[in-house]
N, C-alpha and C positions, 0 to 999 in steps of 0.2 A: 538664694540659690534654687532652681528649680530641681525637685527630687525627680531622679531617673526611675523609671519603671521597667521592671525586667518580666516579660512576659512570657511564661515557662508552658508551653503547648507539649502534653503528653501524646505521645503517638507511637506507631511501629510502621515502619517503611514495609509494606508486605509485596515482595517479589514472590508472586503466586507458585512461580516453578523457576529454578536456577541452579544453584550448586547441589540441590536437592530436588527430586522429583516432586509433584505435585501434591500426592497423598502423603509422603514424608513431612511436608511443610505445613498441609492441613491439620495434620496431630498437633502442630505445636500450635497453630492457630486457633483450635479448641481450647487448649490449655489457656491461651491469652485472653481470649475473650471471656473464660469464665471467670478467670481473676480480674479482668476489667468490670465485669458485672458487679463483683463483691465489693470492689473498691469504690465505685459510683454510688451502691447501695449503703455505704458506711457514711457517707456525706460528710467526712470529716477531713478537710484540708483537700481531698481530690473531688475536682468537681467537672472534670471533662475529659474525654479520650476522643482523639482525632482519628478518624477511620481511613485515613491515608487517602482521601479524596477519591475511592473508588468502592463501588457498591460491590462489586463481587465477592471483596472480603467478606462482608455481611452474608451474601448469598452463600458462600463455601461453608460459613461457619453453620447456617440453617439446614444446609444439606444433611448435616451430622445431627443436629440438634433442632428439628423443625419447632418442638415444643416451646423453644425460647423466643419464638417470632414477637408473640403480645408482648413479653418484657422487654425485648429490643425496640419495639414500638415505643413502648413507656419512656425508656431511657433517652430516645430521639426525642419525644415530644417535651419531655423535662428540661431539655437543652444540654443533656448530659453526654450523649453520645452523638458526636459529629460526624455526619454523611454526608456522601456526595462533593460535587454534582457529576463525576465519570461513572460510568459503568465498570471500566477498567483503565489502569494507566498505560496507555499505547505507546509506540514509538511514531513520533511525529511525522517523518519522513518517509516510512515504509508503507503507511497507511493513507489511503486515498481521503481526498477531502469529503465525501460523503460517509465514508466510515469515520471520520472525526466527528462530523455531525452527529451519525448514528449513536456513536459512543456518549456525547453529551445527551442526546434525546432520551435513551434509554435509562441512563444513569439518572438523569432529573427526575423522569417517571417514577423510579424506583424509589428513590430518596421521598419523593412528595407522597407515597402510599405509605411511607413510614412516619410522615408528619412534617419533617421540614428539610431544608437542604443548607449546606455550607456554602454561601454564593461567594465562591473565590475560585479564580483559575488556578487549578493546583497542577503543577507539573515539576515534582522535587528531583526526579532522576532522568526526565526524558534527555533521550542524547541529540541534542539540538532541537530548536524551535523555529518552525517554518514562519515566515513574515506577516502572515494574515491571522495570527493568533489575536492581536488585539480587535480586530475587526469580528471575528467569531465570537469573541468575550463580550463585545459591546453589543451585538445582536441577541447574546442570550441574557442580556440584563446585567452583566457583570462589569466592575471598573478597576478591579485588581486583579493582579497575576502574580503567583509566586512561584519561583522557578529556581533550579540549582545549577544548570549548566548554560552554556551558549555563552556566557559574558565573562565569568570568572572560571578559570581553567583549574580543573581539578585533577590529580595525578594518581600515582600508586595508593591503593587503599584507602583513597578519597581525601588524600591531603590537600591541603589548600596551599598553591603556592605563593610565596610572598614575592609578587611580581610587580613589575612597573607597569605592565598592561591589564592589571587586575581592575576591576570595576571601582570607582572613587567610593561610592555610597551603596549601602543596601538597597536603597531606594531611587528610582529613575522613573521616568516617563518612557513608555515603549509605544511606537506609532507604526500602524500599519501601512502598506503603500496606498492604501485609500484616504489616509489620514486620520483613521479612528486611533484612539489614543487610551492607554489604561495606565493606571500606576503599576509598574513593576518592581517587585520585593524580591531580592536577589537571596539566596540563602548563602550568604557571602562565606559563613564559617561552616556550611553544608548542614544537613537536614539533622545533624547529631551534635550540634555544639551545646546542648545542655544533658546530655546523655550521663546516666548513671551518676547523678548527683550526690556527693558524699554527705553523710552524717555526722561523722567524726569532725570536730571542730578544727583540728589542725590540717587534715587533709581538705576540708571543705575550703579554708583560707587559701591554700595553695590552688586548688580548682579555680574558685571564683575570682582571684586576682588575675588570671590568665585569661579566662572566659570574659569577664567583664571588660577587660584591655581589648581583646579580640572584638568584640561587638562595637565598642565605642569608636574603634578605628574606622569603622565602614558606616556606622548609623549617621544619619542627618537629621534625626529627631531625637527626643530624648525617651523614646519608646523602644525598648530593645528586645530581641526576639532570641529566645533560646527554646531548641526543638529537643525535648526529653524522649529520645528514641533513636532508632537506627534500624538497620535491616535487620527484621525479624525479631527486633528487641523486645523480651519480656517486660512487662510493665513495671515501674518502680513503684514497689508497695509500700516503701518508706519515703515517699515523695514528700508527704505533708511535714513529716519531721525534719527533713533535709531542708526544707524552705523556711522552717521555724529557726533553724541553725544559722542560714544564710542572712534572715531578716535581723537576728542578734547581731553578726559580725558586720553587715553593712546596711546600718539605720537610715543612710542617706539614699538607698535604692529600696522601692516598693516591689517586692516580690509578689506576682500575682500568678496563681494558676489559672491559666488564660486559653482562649481558643481564638481562631483566625479571624471571625467577624469581629470580635472585642478588639483584636490587635489592629486590624487595618484599619477601623474608624479611629484608634486613637492615633494610629500614624497620621493619617490624614487630616486629623485636627491639629496636629503639631507641626505640619509640613510647612515649609519655606520654599515654594516651588522654583523660584528663581536660583536655587542652590542646585537643583537638579539638572541632569544631564536628560538629553532624551536620546534613545537609541532607535534606529530606524530599522524595518525589514527584518530579516530573518538572523537568528542568534546562534551560530555554528562554532562558537569559539575563534573565529576569525583572527582578533586579536591576540593570539597565543603562539607558542613555539610548535604548535602542529601535532604534538603527539599524543595528545589525550582528546582529541575530538570525538574519537569512536565513530568515525564516518566509515570504515572499513567493516562494519557490523552490516553495509549494505551487500557485502558479497560473500560474507560468510554463509554455509550453507544455502547457496544460490537457489537450490530447489525448494526452499520455503518460500522465498521470494516469488518463484514462478507461481506456485500455488496458490499463493494469497491473492497475487494481481488477477489471476484467472477469476477465482471466486467473486472476489469484488466487482469484477465486470460483469459475470455473470447475474449477481444481484442487482446490479444498479442499471444495466442496460438491456436485461432481458426479464428477470424474475420480476421487479418491480414495473416497468413500464408493460410488460404483456399482462400483468394483473389487472393495470388500470384498463386495458384494451377489453378484457375479457369481462368487465362491468356492464359493457354495452349488451353482451349476451346474457346479463340476469345474474351472473356469477358474483357471489360475493367477495369482496378484498379480503385476501388471506392476511391481516394485520398480525393475528397473533403467530402464524407460522413464518411469517417475513422475519419478526423478531426473534422467533426461536433460532433460525438461520443466522440472523447476524450476531446473535449474542455468542452462537456457537463460533462463528468466523473470529469474533473478537477476543475469545479465549485463546485463539493464536497471535493476536496483535498487540499482547502485551509487551512492554518494552525489552524484558530480557526474552521472550519467546521469539518474536518474528524477527529480531535481531540475529537469531542464530547464535547466542554465546551462553548456551547453558549446557547441561549434561545431555550425552547421548539419550538416555532414558526420556528425558524430557522432550527432544525433538522427534524421537520415535511416537510418542504418544500425539505429538502435534500431526504428524503425517496422518493418523488415523482419524483425528478430527477434522483435517481437511477433507479425507474422503466423506466422512460423515455429512459434512456441511455441503459439499457438491451434490452429493445423494438426495439432500433436503433441496437444495436449490432447483436441480433438475426436477423434482417432483413439482414443485410450483409452477415452472416453465411449461412442462409437459402437460399438466392437468388444463393450465389456462389455454394453452394452445388447442388442445383436444374440444375443449368447450367452445371457443371461438370458431374452430372450422368445422364445428357440426351444424352450426348455424349460418355460414355463409351461403349464399344463394350462389350455386356453381352450374357449369354448362352440362349437358348430358354428357356428351362425347369427352373423352379424355380421364385422365385420373389427374384430379386436383391436389397440388401442393401449394401449401402458403408458407412465404418466407417473411420472416419478422425481423424488424430492424430497428434502432433506436440510438443513432449516432448523432442526431442532431442536424446532419445535413442531409440531402440525398445522396445516393452513394450507388455506385457500380461496383459489384462484387461477385468474385466467382466463388461459389458455393458448393459443398458435397453434401449427397444426400443417398441414403439407402432406400430403394424403392422396392416394394413387394408387388408381385402379380400373381395371379394363378391359384391363389390359396385354397387348400383342400382341409377342410376342418375335420377333426377326429370325430365328430357327429354324423359326419357325412359317409366316412369309410373306416375300416380298422386301420388305425395310424401304421402299421407296420406295412401296409401295401402303398401308402400315400406316396413315399420318394420314387416308387417305381411307376406310378401312374404319372407322376410330374415328368417324370424323365421322358415319357412319349411326347410331351408337349416340345414343340421348336422352341429354341432360343429367340429372343427378340431384341430389336433395338428401339429407340423411342425419338420420337420428334417432341420437342417443347415448345410452347407457345405461349404468348401473353394472352390475357383475357380479351384482348383486342385483335388478336390473330397474329402477332408480329412474331416471328421464330426467333427462337432463345438457342444460341449454340449450345450445344452438350456433347461429352464425352460419356459413352457408356462401357460400363466394365460388368460381365457377369459373375456375380458370386456363389452360382451354384444354387442347390435347393437346400433351404435352412427351415429348422425349428424355429416357432415362435408361438407364442401366446398373447390374448388380449384379456383384460381384466374390465368388463363391463360394468357400469354403475350398478344395475339392477339384477344380475344373473352371475353365476357361477363363472370361475376362468374357462377360456376358450381358447384351446391348445389347437393350433395347425401347421402344417407345412406350407411352403411358398417358395416361387422362385424369387432369389433377390439379385438386385443390380445396383452398382454404385452409379450414379448420376453425378457428374461434374458439369456444371453450368455457369454462366455469367449471366446477373440480371442487371440490366441499366436502371437506372433512376428510381432505386429502390425508395419508398418514403422516409423522409428523415427520421421519423417517430412514427412508426404502423407497420403495415403488412401489406403484402400484395400476392394473390392467388395466381398460379400458373399452371398449365396442363400438361402432362406428359401423355403422348398419342403412341400407343404400340405400332410398329412398323418392322417389315420382314429384315432379319438381320442381314446386312450386307459387310463382307468382310473390306473394310479399308484399308489399304495398303499403308504401312507405317510412313511417314513422311520424315523420320529422321535424317540428319544429316551430319557430319564430322564439323559442321561450323560452329567454331567456339565462341558464338556471339549471340546476343538477344537484341531483339529489336521491335519497336512498336511505332506508332507515329508520334510519341512524346519522347522515348528515351532510345539509346542505342547503348550496348554495353559489350564490351570487347575483353576478352581474358588472355592475360599474357601466360607464357610458358611457366611463370613461377606461382601462378596461381591468383596473383592480383588482379585488378579488372579497372578498366577505364570507363568513366560513366559519362554520357554526353547527354544533357537536356536539349532536347531540338528547339523548344518553344524557347527557353531563357537564353539560349546560346552559352550554356557552362559546359566545361569540360573539366573532370578531376582524373587524373590518372593515379595508379598505385594504390588503389583502394583496397582493403580486406586483408592485407598481411597480417600474420598471427605474431606474437611475441609471448613468449614463456620466461617467466622470472623467478627465482628463489623466494620463498617466503618463512622466515623463521619468526614471525609475529604471533597472533592468537586470534580468538574469534572476534576481538574488538578492532585490532590496528593491524595493518600490513607494515611488516619490517623486511627490507630486502636483505638478502644473506650479504656477509660482509665482501665476499668476491665480486658483486654486482654482475656476476653472470647472467646475461639474458641471450636467449637463442629465439631468432626468427626464421620467419620462413622466405625471408627475401630472395635467398640463394638455393630454393629447394625447387625440385621439378616434380610437383605432385601428378599424377593420373587423373584426366580430363576427360569426360564424355558426356554425351548428351542423354539426360536420363528421360526426357519427356519432349516431345514436339507434336503438337495437335492444334486444331483448330482454336483453341482457348490461349495457347501461348508456348512457353518452352520454359525447360528446367535445364541447367548444367550442372553436373556434380564435378565436385574437386577433391581428390583424395589426397590429403598431406600424411606423410609418415615422417617424422623428425625423430632425432635422438635426443634426448634430454636427461639430467641427472635425475636418478630414481627417487630422490629425497634430498633433505639437507644431511650434512656430514654428522658423525657420531659424537661430535662436541655439542651438539643441539640438545641432546638428552640430558648432558650435564648442566646446561644453562638453565633449561626448565626445572630441574630438579631444585636448583640453587636459587629458583627465583629471581633471576637475573630479569630486570625491567626490559621490555622489548627494544627501546631505544638503544641499551646499551649491550646488545648481543652482538657476536662476531662470527656465529658459524658459518660455514662455506655451504657450497653445494656437494653433493657427494660425487666421486670419482666414478662411480658406477652409472653408467648411463643405460636407457631402454628405451623401446621404440614407442613413441607417443602418436595416435592417429587421429587427425581432425577431418571430417568429412563435410563438406559445405555445398548447400544447393542453392543456385542462383536462379530465381524465379521471377519473369516477366511476361505478365498475361496481355491481352491485345488492348485492354483500356486501362491498364496500370499507369500512374504517373510517379511510381516509387519503384525501386527495386528491393524485392523481398529477399533476403537471406536467412537460411537455416543453417545452424551448425549442429553436428551431432558429434559427443565426446563418449568415449567409455573410460573413465579416468582410471588410470593405474599407476599414478605417480602421487608421491606425498609431496608436502612443503614447497607449494608453487602456486603461481598466479598466471592465467592464460587471458590475454587480452586480443581484441582485434583492433587494428588500427585504420585510421582514416585521414589522408591528407585534407585539410580544409578548403585550399584554392586559394587562400590571402592570409594575412598578417593582421591579427587584430590585438586590442589591450583588454576587451571583455569577450564574454559569452553569455548568452541564454538559455535557460532549463526552464522545463516545467516543474512546478513546484505545486504545493497545495493551495488550490484556488487562485494561482497566479503564475505569469512568467518571471522568473527572477533574472535579473542581470548581474553576472558575478567577474570579478576582475580575475585576468589570468595570472598576475604576479602576486605573491603573497607579502604580507607585511614583512618589516625587516626582522620583526622577533622571530619570524618562521623559522626553525631550523630543519623541520622534517622534510627531506629529499622530495617525499610523495605530496601531491597537492589535490589528492582526490576528493570529489563532490558526490552528492547524491540527487537524482532527478527523480520527476516523476512524467513518465510518457515520452519526453525527448530532449536533448540537447541540442542546441545550433550555434555553429562556430565558421565564421568565414562564410562560404558557400553551401555548408553542407548542414543537413538536419539528419540526425538518427533518432529513430523512435522504436520503443520497445515496450513490452511489459515484463515485469518481473526481473530487469537487468537494471536494478539502479544505480550501480556505480560506474562513475566516469573519471576521466581527466583531460583537461586541456592544457596544452604546453604554453608556456609563460608569453609567447609570441603569438599564441592561437592558431599555430598553423598546422598543428595536429591534434587529433582528438582520439583518445583510447576506451573502447568500452570493455568493462571487466564481464567475461563468461563464467570464469571459476576462479575461486580462491581456495586453496586446500591447506588446513591446519589442524592442529593435532592437541590443543590446549583450550580450556576458557579464557584464561589468564586472569587479570585482576589481582586479587588479594591471596590468591594461593595456587598450589599443585593440584590443578583439576583436569586429568586427560580427557579429552573429547575426541577418540580416535574416527569416529564417525563424520566428523567434520572434515576430512581429508575426502571427502566425497569420492569413494570408490563406487560409482555408480553410472549409469549412463544419463547423459545430460542432455538435452535439446534444446538450443537457444534461437530464436526467431527475433529478427529486428528488420526495419525498415529504413532506406537511404532516400531521401528527397535532396533535390539540388534547388538554390535560392538564390535570388538576388537581393532578397531583401536584408537590409543590415540589422534592423530591428525587428525580430520576427512576433515581438508581441504586439506590434501596431499591423499586424500582416492577417492574414486569414489562414496561417500555417498552424497556430494551435487549435484552432476548431477542425482542421481537415485531418491534423494527425490523431484527434480525440476522435474522429467518426472512423479513422482507419483502424484504430486499436478496439473498434466495438465489435463483440462477437454478433454473428448471425446465426440465426434458427430457422431452419426449414423442417416442415412438419407435412406428412402425407395424411390426407384425409382418411377419418374411418367412416364406414358406412353408419347412417343414423336416420331415425324418424322424425327427428326435431324439426320444427319450423323454421324455415330457412328467412333470416331476418336482416343478416349483415350483408354489406357489398363485398364485392371481390377483392377491391382496394380501398385502403383506408390511411389516411395521413391525419395524425392526431396533433401534427406541430404546425398547429392555426397560429402562426407567427412569423414575423418576419424581422431581422435583425440585422444590423450594421456590421462589418467586418469588425472585429474584437471580441465578440460574444463568443464563449463556449459552454454548450450545453453541458449540464452536469446531471440533472434528475428528472424524472418524470415518476410521480406515485401519487398515493392518496394521503391526506393527513387523517388523524383520528377519528375527525368528523366526517370523512368520506369525502371531502372536498378534495379536487386534483390540485397538485403542486408541481410548479416546473421553476428548476433553477438553471440559472446561468453565473459565470463569473465573466467579467470584462477586463480584458488583458491590456487595451490601448491606454495611451497618455491623453486622451481627449475623451470627453463625455460622447456616449454613443446612444442611437436611438432603438427601441424595441417595440413594435407593433404587434398587438393581438387582435384577432377576429372577434372576439367575445370579451365582454369585462372580465378583468382579474383585479385583484387586490395586492398591494404590495403587502410582503410577510417578512418576518424574521427568520433566521435557520431554524427556528423553534415552530414555525409555523403559526405564529401569533400575526393578525392583520396590523398594519401600521397606516394604512391609507384608506381612501375611498376607492370604489371601483371604477376603472378606466381602460382605455384600450392603448394608450401611449405611456411608455415610460422611458424615463431617461436614467441611464446607468451611469455614474461619475466614473472616472479611472480606477481601475483595479477594485470596483465593486463586486461584491457577491451579492447578486439580486434573485430574491425568490418571490414568485407570483402564486397567489392561492385563488382558486376558481369561486365563483359566487352563484 
């Protein structure tokens, strides 16, 4: 009889901030690490400690005890302290593909600095996993992934259900849409199944009889995994003694104090591959009752998701690309500062942080971090823009403005810029006299032109006389007053990845008569939008001959769930705007386009009923709650702005709320124009197809999903950043986008109030609606178009300089051609200062990419894998990275 092996892995799953704020948990972390060090130094039966797969845990410890750095390096080098591969344990669906790659890159770099890395994809508590994980892991050189969620459902206090739809084995193969395959090891009995092992024989017998049976039930080999730890678990100081007791009680089992690399090699040696199932694509607990998917963390504290998405785009589509462009001006690429900004952002992307399922104190600190990382990112962008514009060869006439864009496709976009003229510096005149002097000058208007003299339509608004200052590179600060104007203009055919310089020519101010009408419709050569009396609207795509009516109603539902999961109130009382009579007015109508404002005021319950407080106090699990909505109603205001500019092929909708209501969820509704069995959504490096109808085991009435960028159902595509939660009806004829979910507690294992999760604040949400005839958008150009539309634009007014002018007025760095199906993802420099471009290919057939200069194919870690060439074939759903030579 083959002897079983019990691999005991000591660890502590370190939620950096959650039911306690960061510094409270850091105090416990320092104690833990000191005890771990002491145990590892004894070398008596305690051989290894797993650092939860995240380097930030070690970084947080060393921030308090920097003198321990060399000691930690020694423990890592000796194989005792097991570190990496991630910088932190992220939420997979709420962070971008590039953020997931940076997380792995920076984690591996830090681990290598300490000597070695635990080469295993570790996702112990990730709230579902995107389908491209196996491809990312394979490109990083990993062939095994450990995860705790997505296949086997976990419930209240991390209990494991004894259910018919749990995974048969702990081991399985997991395959990405591109065909990449890894060994998946499911923590079928959670990451605490070997926690607090008893030393006393009688207790140890009871413990091990159950634990061994639980593991044997799921194991496909004789190599059994026991995770000796749990959330913030102190290290077990008597583990060596406990294992000696276990060996005495169970001589037929070999008990090993192990680590993941040893365990995974033993499992692979003992595998019978034909016994294992292969799971495909994303793992979101699809085969479950639907009550513990944690999908509704996508709508908790929606303001966090919006801030995160905004800053990700600033880093990926402005800071990194513009820093590459600046190298042509002789500027050093800011590797270290970009790493600083990314790591600061990643502190907010940890799975209990970005999901919005922690204490109010935690999320208040997150908002401050978001402000800091935005400041750091904008400093990178502004510095690079200034360095570039100082060296662009410009015309003598006109005020030069350079517009930067990195959406991957040529774009026509409407942009706002604050322009300064007539500056008088404090060095020229006493500062108290300057405003009066400037007031003597007449206000102006402006004509905008391209570098080739083509006129650009512009709307000019005077902002008056304003103070400002400059910080020259080699001089003291320079203060001044100037006239300031807001310019709104549309630039056609912006470079796919690059910049274009345009010119503002001052002209005499002409009072243009307002062209506003009371025509409550919007129209250009592509679309026509007509607004009904109830505030819904009909969209007609003239080119595609598609018309969808009744778009844009709002629906408010009661929510007695928590930060993790939505649970509708027992009365199922929903209130919509279909029978409302909002105030409608033309907000803007000019040469660029038109905006119509719709103001709804609806009466909704002010909160859940008083019974809800008792349900929370008694820790009633959310599926079993029955509280109704309050009988007290209050006025809830929703302001909607519909914008259609001259060149837009999509309708842009901006919704403004000032939430004054508790315990509710607000959604905007979209008829899709047809019935379907499936829909498609953007995800991490893929477009995923999802069934509209849930499995028979699914008992949760809600069928919420998460998206990145867009969701498409029927004839409609809804694109947005920072609004990740949506739901598609069973027949595919209705799409709902969550704008706000207001709740009052964390949930999970205790009574943790989180009153600020009620989101009593101003919320502004923006999304775009496209119409399509493509039944399979993954094989169309829509993903690339949406990706470009969601890319921020940056316009910069040139400063006077004496630097040599060596750069062209217009430059497109996108020296490549792609077939439909490619989606642009990154343009940056590798550590060796070679350029990196990345795409992912969404089509179901191989597609071609051609470059103007030779490039080498690379992994996501920027390690080359092929010879330099100009023609590349991307297989279906491949993430393709190219490195310059």
